matplotlib code that plots the C-alpha trace (Angstrom):
import matplotlib.pyplot as plt

x = [0.1, 1.7, 4.8, 5.7, 8.8, 10.3, 9.6, 11.2, 14.2, 14.7, 14.4, 16.7, 19.4, 19.2, 19.6, 22.6, 24.2, 23.8, 25.2, 28.2, 28.8, 28.8, 31.2, 33.5, 33.6, 34.1, 36.7, 39.1, 41.3, 43.0, 39.7, 38.8, 35.2, 32.0, 28.6, 26.1, 23.1, 22.4, 19.3, 18.4, 19.8, 22.3, 24.9, 26.1, 29.7, 31.3, 35.0, 36.0, 38.9, 39.0, 38.6, 36.4, 39.2, 40.0, 36.3, 36.1, 39.1, 38.1, 34.4, 35.5, 37.8, 34.9, 32.5, 35.1, 36.0, 32.3, 31.3, 34.2, 33.1, 29.5, 28.4, 27.5, 25.5, 25.5, 27.4, 27.8, 27.7, 29.6, 27.3, 28.4, 30.1, 28.0, 30.1, 28.4, 25.4, 22.5, 20.9, 17.6, 16.1, 15.7, 15.2, 15.3, 18.5, 20.0, 23.4, 25.7, 26.5, 29.5, 29.3, 33.0, 36.3, 36.3, 33.0, 33.6, 30.1, 28.0, 24.2, 21.7, 20.3, 17.6, 15.4, 12.2, 12.5, 10.2, 12.4, 10.9, 7.8, 4.6, 2.6, 4.1, 3.4, 6.1, 7.0, 8.0, 10.0, 11.8, 12.5, 14.0, 16.2, 17.5, 18.3, 20.0, 22.1, 23.3, 24.1, 26.0, 27.9, 28.8, 28.4, 27.2, 23.9, 23.7, 23.6, 20.8, 18.9, 19.4, 18.2, 15.1, 14.4, 14.8, 12.3, 9.9, 10.1, 9.3, 6.2, 5.2, 5.5, 3.6, 6.6, 5.9, 3.7, 0.3, 0.8, 3.7, 1.3, -1.0, -0.7, -2.5, -3.4, -5.9, -8.5, -8.9, -11.5, -11.2, -8.9, -6.0, -4.5, -6.2, -3.0, -2.0, -2.8, -3.5, -4.2, -6.5, -8.6, -8.8, -10.0, -12.7, -14.1, -14.1, -17.4, -16.4, -20.0, -19.3, -16.4, -17.0, -16.9, -15.3]
y = [-45.7, -44.0, -45.5, -43.9, -46.1, -44.8, -41.2, -41.9, -43.4, -40.4, -37.9, -40.0, -40.3, -36.5, -35.8, -38.2, -36.7, -33.2, -34.3, -35.9, -32.8, -30.5, -32.8, -33.0, -29.3, -28.4, -31.0, -29.7, -27.3, -25.8, -24.3, -22.9, -23.1, -23.3, -24.3, -21.7, -23.1, -26.5, -27.7, -30.7, -29.0, -26.4, -25.4, -21.9, -21.9, -19.1, -18.5, -16.0, -13.7, -14.7, -12.4, -13.0, -14.7, -17.1, -17.8, -18.9, -21.1, -22.8, -23.0, -24.9, -27.2, -27.9, -28.8, -31.2, -32.9, -33.3, -34.5, -37.1, -38.4, -39.1, -41.9, -41.1, -39.2, -37.0, -33.8, -30.6, -27.7, -24.5, -21.6, -18.3, -16.2, -13.7, -10.8, -9.8, -11.9, -11.6, -14.9, -14.3, -17.7, -20.9, -20.2, -16.4, -14.6, -11.9, -10.6, -9.2, -12.2, -13.0, -15.9, -15.9, -14.3, -11.9, -10.4, -6.8, -5.7, -8.0, -8.4, -8.2, -11.7, -12.6, -15.5, -15.5, -12.0, -9.0, -7.7, -10.4, -11.6, -10.8, -10.5, -7.0, -3.7, -2.6, 0.3, -2.1, -4.3, -1.4, 0.4, -2.7, -3.5, 0.1, 0.1, -3.4, -2.2, 0.8, -1.5, -4.0, -1.3, 0.9, -1.3, 1.9, 1.8, 5.6, 5.7, 3.1, 5.3, 8.3, 6.3, 5.2, 8.8, 9.9, 7.3, 8.2, 11.9, 11.0, 9.1, 11.9, 14.6, 12.5, 11.9, 8.1, 6.7, 5.6, 2.1, 1.5, 1.5, -1.2, -4.9, -7.0, -10.6, -13.1, -13.7, -17.5, -17.5, -17.8, -20.9, -19.4, -21.0, -19.8, -18.2, -16.4, -12.7, -12.2, -8.6, -9.7, -11.9, -9.0, -6.6, -9.0, -9.0, -5.2, -3.4, -0.6, 0.8, 2.2, 4.4, 8.1, 9.0, 12.4]
z = [28.7, 31.7, 33.1, 36.4, 36.9, 33.7, 34.7, 38.1, 36.5, 34.2, 37.1, 39.3, 36.5, 35.9, 39.6, 39.9, 36.8, 38.2, 41.6, 39.9, 37.8, 40.8, 42.7, 39.7, 39.3, 42.9, 43.7, 41.0, 43.0, 39.9, 38.7, 42.1, 41.0, 42.9, 41.5, 42.6, 40.8, 39.2, 37.4, 35.2, 32.1, 33.4, 35.9, 36.9, 38.0, 40.0, 39.4, 42.1, 41.2, 37.5, 34.6, 31.5, 29.4, 32.2, 32.7, 29.0, 29.3, 32.5, 31.4, 28.2, 30.3, 32.7, 29.9, 28.4, 31.7, 32.7, 29.2, 29.2, 32.6, 31.3, 29.0, 25.4, 24.3, 27.5, 27.0, 29.0, 26.5, 27.4, 26.5, 27.8, 30.5, 32.5, 33.7, 35.9, 36.8, 39.2, 40.2, 42.0, 42.4, 40.5, 36.8, 37.5, 36.6, 34.4, 33.4, 30.8, 28.6, 26.4, 24.0, 23.0, 23.9, 20.9, 21.8, 23.0, 23.8, 26.0, 25.6, 28.4, 29.0, 31.4, 32.2, 34.3, 35.7, 35.0, 32.1, 29.9, 31.6, 29.9, 33.2, 33.8, 32.0, 29.6, 31.9, 34.7, 32.3, 30.6, 33.9, 35.5, 32.5, 32.4, 36.2, 35.9, 33.0, 35.0, 38.0, 35.8, 33.9, 36.8, 40.0, 41.6, 43.5, 43.7, 39.9, 39.9, 42.3, 40.0, 37.0, 38.8, 40.0, 36.3, 35.2, 38.0, 37.1, 33.4, 34.7, 37.0, 34.3, 31.7, 29.3, 29.2, 26.5, 27.8, 26.2, 28.5, 31.5, 30.1, 30.5, 28.0, 28.5, 27.4, 30.1, 30.5, 33.2, 37.0, 36.9, 38.9, 42.0, 45.2, 46.6, 43.4, 43.1, 39.4, 38.3, 35.4, 37.8, 40.3, 37.5, 36.5, 40.0, 40.2, 39.6, 37.3, 37.3, 40.8, 39.6, 39.1, 35.5, 35.9]

ax = plt.figure().add_subplot(projection="3d")
ax.plot(x, y, z, "-o")
ax.set_aspect("equal")
plt.show()
């Protein structure tokens, strides 16, 4: 049996908890932190001018202070430090992630962007990931441009595997939103009989 009042109470409590978390983080002047993104289950905190070691220390302090300010069993879990990070929009970000202070080599972590989405061909995903890695490691846009040109020349000269150009998806009928341009849906509409065969 649906209970909209319960759903509203849960959403309202989550929103209030997030607002309190943001206020608590940003009002502490010793951290010098700014919340740049907050969602129902996570917060991204910017620590300008801090190095990675300081970010771990402050991140753990923030998690403890926020957890202590909430009733049980609510806890803010410190997960990782992105150094650097690119936050595109809500639930779409990537960066070089460190899970602890001893970790020397970061791993590329991404959520919601083309590097991991299945609605793009592998070539697009791999190319974007390579270019982002160059950007994160060098912070030099000219080197990113060179990397992209190198990828393009490999495409142009036929050095890329044909499978990297294909996107495979299960066709589930024409049940897409009216304003959504879906490549699979567009292909289904296309009359391939009209194409020249040579």
